[in-house]
Chimera marker file (.cmm) of the C-alpha trace (Angstrom):
<marker_set name="trace">
<marker id="1" x="32.135" y="10.195" z="0.674" r="1" g="1" b="0" radius="0.5"/>
<marker id="2" x="30.405" y="13.356" z="0.338" r="1" g="1" b="0" radius="0.5"/>
<marker id="3" x="28.034" y="15.047" z="3.550" r="1" g="1" b="0" radius="0.5"/>
<marker id="4" x="24.855" y="14.019" z="1.549" r="1" g="1" b="0" radius="0.5"/>
<marker id="5" x="25.725" y="10.021" z="1.496" r="1" g="1" b="0" radius="0.5"/>
<marker id="6" x="26.693" y="10.183" z="5.311" r="1" g="1" b="0" radius="0.5"/>
<marker id="7" x="23.996" y="11.959" z="6.470" r="1" g="1" b="0" radius="0.5"/>
<marker id="8" x="21.520" y="9.457" z="4.679" r="1" g="1" b="0" radius="0.5"/>
<marker id="9" x="23.781" y="6.205" z="6.162" r="1" g="1" b="0" radius="0.5"/>
<marker id="10" x="23.342" y="7.804" z="9.767" r="1" g="1" b="0" radius="0.5"/>
<marker id="11" x="19.605" y="8.350" z="9.082" r="1" g="1" b="0" radius="0.5"/>
<marker id="12" x="19.381" y="4.532" z="8.318" r="1" g="1" b="0" radius="0.5"/>
<marker id="13" x="21.454" y="3.607" z="11.088" r="1" g="1" b="0" radius="0.5"/>
<marker id="14" x="19.235" y="5.499" z="13.393" r="1" g="1" b="0" radius="0.5"/>
<marker id="15" x="16.167" y="3.739" z="11.924" r="1" g="1" b="0" radius="0.5"/>
<marker id="16" x="17.801" y="0.580" z="12.428" r="1" g="1" b="0" radius="0.5"/>
<marker id="17" x="18.232" y="1.404" z="16.100" r="1" g="1" b="0" radius="0.5"/>
<marker id="18" x="14.950" y="2.903" z="16.905" r="1" g="1" b="0" radius="0.5"/>
<marker id="19" x="13.422" y="-0.724" z="15.341" r="1" g="1" b="0" radius="0.5"/>
<marker id="20" x="15.629" y="-2.772" z="17.679" r="1" g="1" b="0" radius="0.5"/>
<marker id="21" x="15.210" y="-0.750" z="20.539" r="1" g="1" b="0" radius="0.5"/>
<marker id="22" x="11.239" y="-0.997" z="19.810" r="1" g="1" b="0" radius="0.5"/>
<marker id="23" x="11.857" y="-5.163" z="19.653" r="1" g="1" b="0" radius="0.5"/>
<marker id="24" x="13.852" y="-5.027" z="22.836" r="1" g="1" b="0" radius="0.5"/>
<marker id="25" x="11.194" y="-3.071" z="24.586" r="1" g="1" b="0" radius="0.5"/>
<marker id="26" x="8.306" y="-5.422" z="23.201" r="1" g="1" b="0" radius="0.5"/>
<marker id="27" x="10.033" y="-8.499" z="24.615" r="1" g="1" b="0" radius="0.5"/>
<marker id="28" x="11.976" y="-7.431" z="27.544" r="1" g="1" b="0" radius="0.5"/>
<marker id="29" x="9.877" y="-4.602" z="29.242" r="1" g="1" b="0" radius="0.5"/>
<marker id="30" x="7.283" y="-6.112" z="31.517" r="1" g="1" b="0" radius="0.5"/>
<marker id="31" x="6.120" y="-2.636" z="32.844" r="1" g="1" b="0" radius="0.5"/>
<marker id="32" x="2.981" y="-0.667" z="31.588" r="1" g="1" b="0" radius="0.5"/>
<marker id="33" x="5.208" y="2.051" z="30.026" r="1" g="1" b="0" radius="0.5"/>
<marker id="34" x="4.700" y="2.982" z="26.560" r="1" g="1" b="0" radius="0.5"/>
<marker id="35" x="8.268" y="2.774" z="25.633" r="1" g="1" b="0" radius="0.5"/>
<marker id="36" x="7.726" y="0.326" z="22.884" r="1" g="1" b="0" radius="0.5"/>
<marker id="37" x="5.237" y="2.578" z="20.969" r="1" g="1" b="0" radius="0.5"/>
<marker id="38" x="7.451" y="5.605" z="21.539" r="1" g="1" b="0" radius="0.5"/>
<marker id="39" x="10.485" y="3.792" z="20.057" r="1" g="1" b="0" radius="0.5"/>
<marker id="40" x="8.438" y="2.364" z="16.747" r="1" g="1" b="0" radius="0.5"/>
<marker id="41" x="6.987" y="6.035" z="16.556" r="1" g="1" b="0" radius="0.5"/>
<marker id="42" x="10.144" y="7.346" z="16.553" r="1" g="1" b="0" radius="0.5"/>
<marker id="43" x="11.150" y="5.052" z="13.913" r="1" g="1" b="0" radius="0.5"/>
<marker id="44" x="8.212" y="5.881" z="11.522" r="1" g="1" b="0" radius="0.5"/>
<marker id="45" x="9.174" y="9.481" z="11.941" r="1" g="1" b="0" radius="0.5"/>
<marker id="46" x="12.656" y="8.928" z="10.999" r="1" g="1" b="0" radius="0.5"/>
<marker id="47" x="11.841" y="6.860" z="8.050" r="1" g="1" b="0" radius="0.5"/>
<marker id="48" x="9.462" y="9.446" z="6.721" r="1" g="1" b="0" radius="0.5"/>
<marker id="49" x="12.414" y="12.248" z="7.248" r="1" g="1" b="0" radius="0.5"/>
<marker id="50" x="14.830" y="9.628" z="5.320" r="1" g="1" b="0" radius="0.5"/>
<marker id="51" x="12.288" y="9.325" z="2.367" r="1" g="1" b="0" radius="0.5"/>
<marker id="52" x="11.835" y="13.199" z="2.361" r="1" g="1" b="0" radius="0.5"/>
<marker id="53" x="15.538" y="13.523" z="2.530" r="1" g="1" b="0" radius="0.5"/>
<marker id="54" x="16.064" y="11.221" z="-0.389" r="1" g="1" b="0" radius="0.5"/>
<marker id="55" x="13.577" y="13.204" z="-2.631" r="1" g="1" b="0" radius="0.5"/>
<marker id="56" x="15.345" y="16.460" z="-1.542" r="1" g="1" b="0" radius="0.5"/>
<marker id="57" x="18.588" y="14.880" z="-2.144" r="1" g="1" b="0" radius="0.5"/>
<marker id="58" x="17.870" y="13.602" z="-5.729" r="1" g="1" b="0" radius="0.5"/>
<marker id="59" x="16.136" y="16.719" z="-6.757" r="1" g="1" b="0" radius="0.5"/>
<marker id="60" x="19.114" y="18.923" z="-5.570" r="1" g="1" b="0" radius="0.5"/>
<marker id="61" x="21.578" y="16.683" z="-7.334" r="1" g="1" b="0" radius="0.5"/>
<marker id="62" x="23.713" y="15.505" z="-4.652" r="1" g="1" b="0" radius="0.5"/>
<marker id="63" x="22.652" y="11.470" z="-5.333" r="1" g="1" b="0" radius="0.5"/>
<marker id="64" x="21.932" y="10.079" z="-8.805" r="1" g="1" b="0" radius="0.5"/>
<marker id="65" x="20.332" y="6.689" z="-9.447" r="1" g="1" b="0" radius="0.5"/>
<marker id="66" x="22.425" y="4.382" z="-11.364" r="1" g="1" b="0" radius="0.5"/>
<marker id="67" x="21.687" y="1.814" z="-13.982" r="1" g="1" b="0" radius="0.5"/>
<marker id="68" x="21.781" y="-1.536" z="-12.905" r="1" g="1" b="0" radius="0.5"/>
<marker id="69" x="21.455" y="-4.278" z="-15.446" r="1" g="1" b="0" radius="0.5"/>
<marker id="70" x="22.003" y="-1.797" z="-18.396" r="1" g="1" b="0" radius="0.5"/>
<link id1="1" id2="2" r="1" g="1" b="0" radius="0.2"/>
<link id1="2" id2="3" r="1" g="1" b="0" radius="0.2"/>
<link id1="3" id2="4" r="1" g="1" b="0" radius="0.2"/>
<link id1="4" id2="5" r="1" g="1" b="0" radius="0.2"/>
<link id1="5" id2="6" r="1" g="1" b="0" radius="0.2"/>
<link id1="6" id2="7" r="1" g="1" b="0" radius="0.2"/>
<link id1="7" id2="8" r="1" g="1" b="0" radius="0.2"/>
<link id1="8" id2="9" r="1" g="1" b="0" radius="0.2"/>
<link id1="9" id2="10" r="1" g="1" b="0" radius="0.2"/>
<link id1="10" id2="11" r="1" g="1" b="0" radius="0.2"/>
<link id1="11" id2="12" r="1" g="1" b="0" radius="0.2"/>
<link id1="12" id2="13" r="1" g="1" b="0" radius="0.2"/>
<link id1="13" id2="14" r="1" g="1" b="0" radius="0.2"/>
<link id1="14" id2="15" r="1" g="1" b="0" radius="0.2"/>
<link id1="15" id2="16" r="1" g="1" b="0" radius="0.2"/>
<link id1="16" id2="17" r="1" g="1" b="0" radius="0.2"/>
<link id1="17" id2="18" r="1" g="1" b="0" radius="0.2"/>
<link id1="18" id2="19" r="1" g="1" b="0" radius="0.2"/>
<link id1="19" id2="20" r="1" g="1" b="0" radius="0.2"/>
<link id1="20" id2="21" r="1" g="1" b="0" radius="0.2"/>
<link id1="21" id2="22" r="1" g="1" b="0" radius="0.2"/>
<link id1="22" id2="23" r="1" g="1" b="0" radius="0.2"/>
<link id1="23" id2="24" r="1" g="1" b="0" radius="0.2"/>
<link id1="24" id2="25" r="1" g="1" b="0" radius="0.2"/>
<link id1="25" id2="26" r="1" g="1" b="0" radius="0.2"/>
<link id1="26" id2="27" r="1" g="1" b="0" radius="0.2"/>
<link id1="27" id2="28" r="1" g="1" b="0" radius="0.2"/>
<link id1="28" id2="29" r="1" g="1" b="0" radius="0.2"/>
<link id1="29" id2="30" r="1" g="1" b="0" radius="0.2"/>
<link id1="30" id2="31" r="1" g="1" b="0" radius="0.2"/>
<link id1="31" id2="32" r="1" g="1" b="0" radius="0.2"/>
<link id1="32" id2="33" r="1" g="1" b="0" radius="0.2"/>
<link id1="33" id2="34" r="1" g="1" b="0" radius="0.2"/>
<link id1="34" id2="35" r="1" g="1" b="0" radius="0.2"/>
<link id1="35" id2="36" r="1" g="1" b="0" radius="0.2"/>
<link id1="36" id2="37" r="1" g="1" b="0" radius="0.2"/>
<link id1="37" id2="38" r="1" g="1" b="0" radius="0.2"/>
<link id1="38" id2="39" r="1" g="1" b="0" radius="0.2"/>
<link id1="39" id2="40" r="1" g="1" b="0" radius="0.2"/>
<link id1="40" id2="41" r="1" g="1" b="0" radius="0.2"/>
<link id1="41" id2="42" r="1" g="1" b="0" radius="0.2"/>
<link id1="42" id2="43" r="1" g="1" b="0" radius="0.2"/>
<link id1="43" id2="44" r="1" g="1" b="0" radius="0.2"/>
<link id1="44" id2="45" r="1" g="1" b="0" radius="0.2"/>
<link id1="45" id2="46" r="1" g="1" b="0" radius="0.2"/>
<link id1="46" id2="47" r="1" g="1" b="0" radius="0.2"/>
<link id1="47" id2="48" r="1" g="1" b="0" radius="0.2"/>
<link id1="48" id2="49" r="1" g="1" b="0" radius="0.2"/>
<link id1="49" id2="50" r="1" g="1" b="0" radius="0.2"/>
<link id1="50" id2="51" r="1" g="1" b="0" radius="0.2"/>
<link id1="51" id2="52" r="1" g="1" b="0" radius="0.2"/>
<link id1="52" id2="53" r="1" g="1" b="0" radius="0.2"/>
<link id1="53" id2="54" r="1" g="1" b="0" radius="0.2"/>
<link id1="54" id2="55" r="1" g="1" b="0" radius="0.2"/>
<link id1="55" id2="56" r="1" g="1" b="0" radius="0.2"/>
<link id1="56" id2="57" r="1" g="1" b="0" radius="0.2"/>
<link id1="57" id2="58" r="1" g="1" b="0" radius="0.2"/>
<link id1="58" id2="59" r="1" g="1" b="0" radius="0.2"/>
<link id1="59" id2="60" r="1" g="1" b="0" radius="0.2"/>
<link id1="60" id2="61" r="1" g="1" b="0" radius="0.2"/>
<link id1="61" id2="62" r="1" g="1" b="0" radius="0.2"/>
<link id1="62" id2="63" r="1" g="1" b="0" radius="0.2"/>
<link id1="63" id2="64" r="1" g="1" b="0" radius="0.2"/>
<link id1="64" id2="65" r="1" g="1" b="0" radius="0.2"/>
<link id1="65" id2="66" r="1" g="1" b="0" radius="0.2"/>
<link id1="66" id2="67" r="1" g="1" b="0" radius="0.2"/>
<link id1="67" id2="68" r="1" g="1" b="0" radius="0.2"/>
<link id1="68" id2="69" r="1" g="1" b="0" radius="0.2"/>
<link id1="69" id2="70" r="1" g="1" b="0" radius="0.2"/>
</marker_set>
């Protein structure tokens, strides 16, 4: 695997970790802190960065779509 694909996988894992940390804080955190909102805000920001990186990687030629079903 080359570097852009590794970066994509790491960014996707970061999004999943932020999502599950938000779920954990929502279910287990009884205090009035805004940790759930912060964790989900991180997830939204990471997801936007992931989409931007996907677009950049496509236009730079680092990733190519495949022809599934053709």
